[in-house]
N, C-alpha and C positions, 0 to 999 in steps of 0.2 A: 162963049168960052166954056170948054168942057170942065166938069168938076173932077176932083181927084178919084171919085168912085168910077167915073166913066173911062178913065185911062187904064189900059191894060199894059202891065209891065212884063218884059221878057224875063227879068230876074227880080229877085226880092230887093226892094229899095232900101231895106234895113241892113244889107250885108256890110256896107262900109262903116256903119256906126259901131263904136266900141262901147261896151258896158263899162260903167264907172266902177273903179276898184273901191273896195271898202275894207275896213278893218273888221274882221269877223269877231274879234274879241270885244270890241266896243259895241257892235251890233247886237250880239247875243248876251252881253253882260258877263263874259268870262273874266274873272279877276286873277285866278291862280292857274298857272300852267304846270302840270305835274310831269316831272322828268321820268316817272315810273310808268308812263303810258306810251310805249313805243309806237303803237298803231296810230295815235294822234300825231305824234312828232314826225312820222314818215311823210305826212302831207307837206312838210316844210323842208324836205331834202330831196335832191334829184336822184337820178339813177346811179350816179357815181358816189353818192353819199355826201355831197356838198350842200351847205345850207343855202336855201334860195334867198336872193336879195329882196329887199322891201318893194322894189319897183315891179317885181314879178308876183310876189305873194300878196301884196296889198296891205300888209300890216302897218300899223303906226309905229313910230320910233320906239315908244315905250314898250310895246308888246314884242317888237322884233328883237329887242335886247333880251327880254325874258325868254323868248323862244330859243335864242342862240345859247343862253346859259343852260336851259333845260336840255337841249340837244347835246351840249358838251358834257353835262353831268351823266346823261344816259350813255354816252360813248365811253366815259370813264368806267362806268359800272358794267360795260359790255352788253347793254341792252340794245344799243345801236352800233353798227360797224363804223369805223373811221373811213375806210375805203372799201368799195365793193364794185363788182361788175353787174350791172343790170339788177339793181335792188328791187325795183317795182315790176 
């Protein structure tokens, strides 16, 4: 029987595997989300200016709520747009 090193693959066998999502706030120990930092908050909104859901961003419920509140506060102070065309 041939070992795994002897087998030549036409394509990468790791292509179908998905990376596990993680909450970046828990991983890096971020406790406070600042609404005055629009560059950080743009990671959590899409091109149209909508807030990304948890299943896409990978945030935990606790931090997703804090991100949503921070984005809404930044929008209210005109640091982030409510609606936009191709923000990123």
